[in-house]
C-alpha positions, 0 to 999 in steps of 0.5 A: 135374581139374587140379593146383594148388599153393597156397603159403600164407604162414601155413601149410604149402603145399597140393597139390590137384586141382580140377574143370577144368569148374568152372574153365573154365565156372563154377558152372552147369556143375559144382560147385566141388569139389576133393580134396587131392593126398595123398588121391588119392596114398595111395588109388592107391598102396594100390590098386596095392600091394594088386593087387601082393600079390594077384599075388604070392600067386597070379597065376592066381587074380588073372587069373581073378578080374578076368576074371570081373568083366570077363566079367560086365560085358562079356557084354551089351556083347559081345552088342550088338557081335555083333548090331550087326556081324550087322545091319551085314553084312546091311544091306550085303549087302542094299544090294548086292542093291538096287544090282544090281537097280537097275542091271539095271533101268537096263540093261533100260530100266525106269528112267532114269539120273536115277532110278537115280542118285536111288535109289542116291545115298542108299544109297551113303552109307549103305553107306559109313557102315555099312562104316566102323561095321562096321570099328570094331565088329569092331576093338572086338570083337577088342580085347575078346577079347584080354583074357586076353593083356593081363591076363597082361602087366598082372599081371606089371607090377603084380607088380613093384610089390610093394616100391614105396613111392613112387608115380612118374609112370612107374608110374602111366602104365604101369599106369593108364588114368584116375582119376576122382574123385566127391564127395558130402556124406553126413550133413554129411561130405564123402566121395570115390569114387576110381575107378581104371581100369587098363590092361588090355583090357575093364576095366569100371570099375577099383576104387573107394576112399572 
């Protein structure tokens, strides 16, 4: 969403966040939805204050609580990553064996150089892609396993916000990765889900406010 300051001559100025997709691509891409700046501001500030209070009361309990949520969310994700890594390694090893076997056939005159090249060109591309994908998967897996250390640092940062009464850009950048706003009309009344994703590894979806 993009920030908009509307200076009305007949009433007080209004600050809004508006859907950038609608602005750029029109009504066929998304609805013309917007949210008052103060609604987002108050929701984010209240959420940070709530976390800060929990950290002040019992830092370890807060870390354990977040870890439990992350663990439940990431369990399938980690299993899928580990499976992908195993399968990639097995396929890379399998391609190495095919290369070796094909090379021996070429040396022994069982296949021509042209046949060898035709057989191995596609496999070489596949193996290169697999190695690149494997490196990304392993990096992602390692990052998820750093959650506890990251959480300890993050909790320490948010704990220092216990007395924060004014939300600043510095605080938001330090603690928050992203904020998503969803809009719905329920029983003729407009309601918002404000989803805050904090900056700690493995954070599944942050917290939601209405």
